[in-house]
N, C-alpha and C positions, 0 to 999 in steps of 0.2 A: 504494500500500500504506500502510495506517495501522497502527502498532504500538500495542498497548494493554497497560495494567497494571491489573488488576482487584484490588480489595481489599475484603473484607467484614468486616474487623476481625480475622479469624483467618488467612485465606489470601491470599497474593499469587499472581496468575496472569498469566503473560505470554502474549500471543496476538497475532495480526495479522488484518486483515480488508481487504476490497477496497472501494474507493469505488464507489458506483453513483449514478445519477440526479443528475448534476451539472447545476446550473441554467445557463441560457443565458448569464448574466453571470459565471459562474464563482465566485460568492460563496457558494453553498450546495451541499451534497452530502449524500447519505445513505450510511450504512454500518450494518451489523448488529453488535450486541454480544451474544455468547452468555454467559449467566450459567452459571458452572460448576455441575455437578450436586453435590447434597449440601449446598449452602449454606443455612443456616437463618436467616441474618440478615435483618432487615427493610430495612436500607439498605446501600448500598455506595458506595465511592469508585472513580472511573474516571479514569485518566490516559492520555494518548495523544499521539502526535506523527506528523507526516508529514515525510518526507525525512530528511536527516542521516546515517543509518546504521542498523545493526541493534542490537537489544537484546543485551546480553551474556547468556550462558547459554542454555539450551534453552527452548523454549516449553513451557507447562504450569505446574503448581503449583511455585512456588519460595518457600520460607519462610525461607530464609537466604541469605547471600552477597550478591551484587550485585543488589539489587532495583531495577528500573527504570533501569538504567544503559545509556547508549548509547555505543558507540564510533563517533565521527564519522569522516568520510572523512579521508584523509591530506592534508597540505599539499602545495602551496600552495592557497589557496582563491580564487585569482584567475586568470583566463585568458580565452580566447574563450568566448562565450556557449554554443555547443553543448557545449563541454567541461564547463561548469558544469551544464548540463541533464543530460548523460549521467551525471555523478557524483551527481546528486540531492542537491546540497549544501544548498539552501535548506530550512530546518527551521522547522516550526510546531508549537506545543504547545498542549494544553488540559488543564485540571484541573477535574473536576466531583466535588464531595463531597456526601455525604448524600443520594444518589439513592434513590428508592423502588424496592425490588425488584419490586413488583407493577406498576409503571408500564410500559405497553406502548411508550412513546416517551420519549426523552430528547433534550435539545438541548444542544449544547456549542458554545463559541466558541473557535476556534483563535487563538492569538496568535503573532506572529513572535518568533523567538529572536534573529535578527540583522537586518542591513540589507544592501541591495545597493549596490555602489559601481561606477560606470561611468566609464571613461576613454575619451574621444574625442580623438584626436590627429590633427590635419589638417596635411598637408604643403602649405603655401602657396607653397613655393619651386618652382624649375624643375628641381631635381635630385632624384634618388631617394635616400631614406634607406634604406641597405642593411643587411640582416642584423639587424633588431631582434629581440632575444631576450627582453627583459623591460622592464617599466615598473614603477616603484615610487612609491607615495605615501610620503613620508618626512618626518621632523622632524629639524631640526638641533639641537634643544634638549631634547627630552623624549620619553618614551614616548607612543605612540599607544594610547589605552586601548580596545583591542579584543582580545578573547580570541583567541589563536593557539596551536596545539598545541605542546607540548614534544616529545612523541613521537606518541602517539595521544590526541587530546582526548576527554574523557569528559564526558557530560552526564547529570545526575540529573533524569529526567523527573518524578518525584514531587515534588521540592522546587523544580524549575525553576532549577537552578544548575549551573554547571560544577564538576566534581570538582577540589578543590584539588590543585595539583601537576601536573595534566594539561594546563594551559594557562599561558601567560605573556603579558606585554605586551612588544612590541618597538617600535622607533622607525620601523618601515616596514611597509607592506602591499605584498605582492609579487603582480604579475600577469605570468604567463608567456605568451609567444606559442607557437604550434605550430612548433617548429623555429626558423628565422630568417626573419622576414617582411621583405620589401621594401615600402616605402611610397613609391609614386611621386608625382609632382606632382599636386596636387588630390585625392589619395587620403586615406582616413581609416583609421587603426588604431583598432579598437574592442575594448576589453577590459572584462570584468566580473569582479567579485569579490563574495563573500559573507563578511561578518565580523560577529560579534556585539559591539557596543559595550558597555562597562561602563556601568552606570547608577548607580554610586557618585556621590554629590553633588559630590565634589572631583575627579572624573575628566573634566574638560573637555579636549578635544583641543587640542594646541598648534598653532602656525602650521605649515603644510604646504607642501611643494614636490613636484615631480615629477622623477624621475630615469629617463632612458631609456638602456638599454645596447644598443649596436649595433656593427657591425664597426669603426667608427671610434673606439670608446671609449665615453664617456658624455656625455650632455647633461643639464643641470640647468636647471630654469626660472629665469629671471632675476628673477622676482617670487614672492610667496608668497600662499597663502590664509591669511587672518588666523585667529588662535586663536579658538576658540569660548568663549562665556561660560557654557555649560551642557553637561552630558554629551550626546554625540551620540545621537540618538533611535534606538530600535529600530522596525523595520517601515517604514522609509523607503527611498527610492532617492536616492543622492547622486551628483552628476554633476561630473566634472572635465574641462573642455574646455581644450585647449591647441593651440597652433599652432607649427609649425616653419617659419621663413622662410628657411632656408638657412644661417643663422648662429646664431640664438638660438631657444630653446624658451621659450614664455611662456604663461601662463594667459589665457583669454578668457572673457568673460561672455556672449558671443553666438556661437552656432555655426549657420551657415547660416540666419540670420534667426530664431534662437531665443534667448530671454532666459532665463537661469538665476537664479532668486531665491535669493540666498545664505541667506535666513532658513530656508527649508525644502527647498531644492534643486528646487523645482517648475520645469518648463520652460514657456515661453510663446512662441507664435508672435508675431512682430513684423512691422510693415509700415510702409514709408515712404510717406507721402501728402504731396506737396508738400515743404515745408520741415520737416515734423514726422515723428517716428517714434513710432508708437503700438503698444501691445500689441494684438494681434489676437484676444485672448481676455479674458474677465473674470477678475479676480484671484480666486484660490482660497485665499490664505494666511489662517491664523488661528493664534494662539500655541499652542505645543504643550501648555502647561499650562491651556488653556481648554477646557472641555467644552461643546460646542454643545448647547443645550437646545431647548425649545419656543418658539413665537412669542408665548406669553402674558405674557412678562416683557420689559421694556425700560426705557430711560432716556434722558433728554436729556443727562446728564452722564457716565454710566458707559459703558464700551465694551461693546457687544453684537455678537455674530456669529451669523448664522443661515444655514441651508440651507432653501430654499423648501420648505414643507410638512412639514419635519421637526419631530417633537414630542418628541424625546428618546429614542425607541425605535428599535431597529435595524430599519429598514424599507428593504430594498434598493432598490425602485423610487424611493422618495423621495430616498434618498441619491444616486441617479444625477443628481439635479438639481445636485449639487455640480460634476460634470464638465460638465454641459450649460451651466449659467449662472453657476457660481462661487458664492462666499460673498456674502451680503447684509450690508452694514455700516451701523450707525448712524453719526452724525457723530463721536461720541467714539472709536469704534473706528477710523475711517478717517483722522482728521485730528488727533487729540490728539498732542502730542509731535512726533516727526520725520515722522509720516505713515506709512501702511501700505504704500506702494509700495516696490519694491526700490530699493536704493541707485543713484543716478543717474537715477531716474525720479520723477515726482510726479503727484498728482491734478490734472487740468487745470482751469484757470479757465474762466469763461464765455467770456472772450475767446479762449482757445485752442480751445474747442469751435466758436466762431464762425469762427475761422480755418480749421478743418477744413471747415465748411459752405461757406465761400467757395471753397476749393480744389476741393471736389467739384462745386459748381455746382448746377444745378436738380435738384429732387427728391432731396435728399440722403437722405431716409428710405428710398427705394427702393434707391439705389446703395450704401448702407452695410449693408443688411440681408442676413443669411444667407438663402438661398432656402428653407431648411428651418425647421421648428419653429414658424413663425408660423401663427396661425389663418387659415383660408380666408376670403375675402370682401374682402380688400384687395389692393393691387398686390403682386405677387410680387417679393421682393427679388432684385436682380441681383448684389449683392456685387462691384461693378466694381473696387473698390480693395482687396479682401481684408480689410476691417475686420471682417466677420463679426459684425454686431450680432445678438444673440439676445434673445428676449422673456423675461427672467428674473423679471419680476414685482416685487413689493414686499412688505415686511413692514410692517404698520400696527399701531396700538394698539387696533384694534377687532376683536373675534372675527368670523370665524375667523382673523383676523390676516394670512393670506397671500392676496394678490389678484393677478390679471392675468398669471399666467404663460401664455405663448402669445399674449397680445394686446399686451403693452407691455414695453418695455425701459426701465429707469430707471438713470441713471448719476449719481453724485455729482460735483459741481464743488467747487472749493476755496473757494467764496464762501458767506457767510451773509447772510441777510436780516434776522435779528434774533437775540436771545439764545435764541429757541426755534425758529427756522426756518432752513432751508438751501436753497440753490439746486440743482436737479437738471435734467439734460437727459434728454429722453425721446423715444422713437420708438414710435408705435402701428401696429398692423397695417393700419389703414385710413387712415392719414395719411402723406403723402409728405414731411413736413418734420421737422426736429428742433425740439422745443418746450422752452422753458425756463420753469420754474415753481418755486413755493415749496413746501416740504414740511416738516412737523414734524421736529425733529432726533432724535426717537426712532423715526422711520421708518427702515427699512433698505433700501438699494438696492445695485445692482452698482457695481463700481469698474473703470474703465479707466485705465491709467497712460500718461503721455506722457513721452518722454525729455527730460531737462534740456537 
């Protein structure tokens, strides 16, 4: 169900409509908007949202009182995932103004109002953690700048703001279990929450801990998640992995061979090959304040981030390349400063790539390739070691700028050949080896990180 607020300059009309024709990737959908009878305006404004709760007041024409105000679901906003889904907590909003009354079609873009927060707590001990009733993300020093209801949280769909006085900031985010859960040895307690982070410039989140309440009392993590240097972003998923060893509760940056990048909370599969631990996926991170544009601009000295084929317009099939092959980075984006890899990881040198080749043995190109995604005509990848090399292509300085997706995978090394060239490792669909070559530093390629 999508709830709508129509305004033609004179009348406000509340209504709802049903979503139809959802695309296979879930990113596009269709719904009908009925223009109220008797409107003589040439243009209108349309506001809407999905999830969250119901509009206050009745449907139909409302010209006074609470226009476009939503009563959100009651707290807490954290618990088992099915409970969140049943409550329809996650809320998305759009605002489209100056629409042509005669236009047969309009297009709107929904934006997230909040973010998802996931807690995975693994019991690595040999004893059962009995009667867990809640887990809290909390701060010992300051408020966590996420909107939480005072009684009933209210949201202004027209202005895109929470109603003052209906929300507050607390020093904890609460996640309730269903009753009292027992977490046995090697079992995982999984809880999810939806909270809208404040975007005020000075509302960076403080250092955080986890607190677990169970029949034996409370457990608090012995370590902390560091304070953030900027407001927590909207429309993201943030992951908190922790382990209980029978004595202590502590955070972990790897859960069942998954790495969590603290920069954006992305998860990556990892794999141990010989004495090295590699990411088993290409890096996808780019700074939250950076807008990915087209491939027609680049630089040897300034950082640029690309998604293969993306030209700055919202094209879903092309954006899928981000999940398939990650971000393409020029030298400055990947290696200026501390480097683009998560803390504790780094971009491998040529020597570290060669160590991987030695460990894998003959035909490393075949053994490291994902069996899917590569152009036919070469040896099919066997992915013996779980490295899952994919043909992400390259961004060059020559139109049409993007080349070789499906035929070649290119990965940055930490070494430079000159002030204008860098060293890259590559695998081709029809070559069974890993090849090292030089490339201009304004070219952009994939990044794999290796553990320090």
